[in-house]
C-alpha positions in Angstrom: 53.2 10.1 26.3 56.4 10.0 24.0 58.8 7.2 24.4 62.1 7.9 26.3 64.2 7.4 23.3 62.2 10.1 21.4 62.7 12.5 24.2 66.4 11.7 24.4 66.8 12.3 20.7 64.9 15.7 20.8 67.0 16.9 23.9 70.3 15.9 22.1 69.1 17.9 19.2 68.3 20.9 21.4 71.8 20.7 23.0 73.3 20.6 19.6 71.7 23.9 18.8 69.3 22.5 16.1 66.2 24.3 15.0 62.9 23.6 16.8 61.6 21.7 13.7 64.6 19.3 13.8 64.0 18.9 17.6 60.4 17.9 16.7 61.5 15.3 14.0 61.8 12.3 16.4 58.3 12.9 17.6 56.7 12.8 14.2 58.7 9.8 13.2 57.4 8.0 16.4 53.8 8.9 15.4 54.3 7.6 11.8 55.7 4.4 13.4 52.5 4.2 15.5 50.3 4.6 12.6 52.3 1.9 10.6 51.9 -0.5 13.6 48.2 0.1 13.8 48.2 1.8 17.2 45.9 4.2 15.9 44.5 5.6 12.4 45.3 8.9 11.0 43.2 9.8 8.1 46.0 11.6 6.3 49.7 12.1 6.3 49.2 15.6 7.5 47.3 14.5 10.5 50.0 12.1 11.6 52.6 14.8 11.3 50.2 17.1 13.2 49.9 14.6 16.0 53.5 14.5 16.2 54.1 18.0 16.3 51.5 18.5 18.9 53.4 15.9 21.2 56.7 17.8 20.6 54.8 21.2 21.7 53.7 19.5 24.9 57.2 18.1 25.5 58.6 21.6 25.5 59.8 22.0 21.9 59.4 25.6 20.9 57.4 25.4 17.8 55.1 28.1 16.3 51.3 27.4 16.9 49.6 25.4 14.1 48.4 27.4 11.1 44.7 28.0 10.7 43.2 26.1 8.1 40.7 27.8 5.7 39.7 24.8 3.4 39.0 21.4 4.6 41.0 18.4 3.7 39.5 17.3 0.4 40.9 13.8 0.0 40.9 11.0 2.6 42.9 8.0 2.5 41.1 4.7 2.1 43.0 2.9 4.7 44.8 4.6 7.6 47.9 2.7 7.3 48.3 3.8 3.6 48.6 7.5 5.0 52.2 6.9 6.2 53.7 4.9 3.4 56.8 6.1 1.7 54.7 7.0 -1.4 52.2 9.0 0.8 55.0 10.9 2.6 56.6 11.8 -0.7 53.4 13.1 -2.3 52.9 15.3 1.0 56.4 16.5 0.8 55.9 17.5 -2.9 52.6 19.2 -2.2 54.2 21.2 0.7 57.1 22.3 -1.4 54.7 23.3 -4.2 52.6 25.5 -1.7 55.8 27.2 -0.2 57.0 28.0 -3.9 53.6 29.6 -4.6 53.5 31.5 -1.2 57.1 32.9 -1.8 56.5 34.1 -5.5 
């Protein structure tokens, strides 16, 4: 169950006419904080993001369904908390941008 402040932030974004991904941002941020606190372990940064997006969908944010993955995740983090470090999130963002660039070319 998402925290009340998370739901409040998401509703405010919806009222402001923000995109669904922006509305889902607070859910993803909350999930990253949970992993950092040790409430549960996510094996990868993508997994933490996916959990947050899933919570957002359940809360009513109109996000597209998750993409079907064809290849399994190759790398696993040694420690679950290292998956949401600033460095890990930065690496994930760079990889995702690279994938988008290749897909559009």
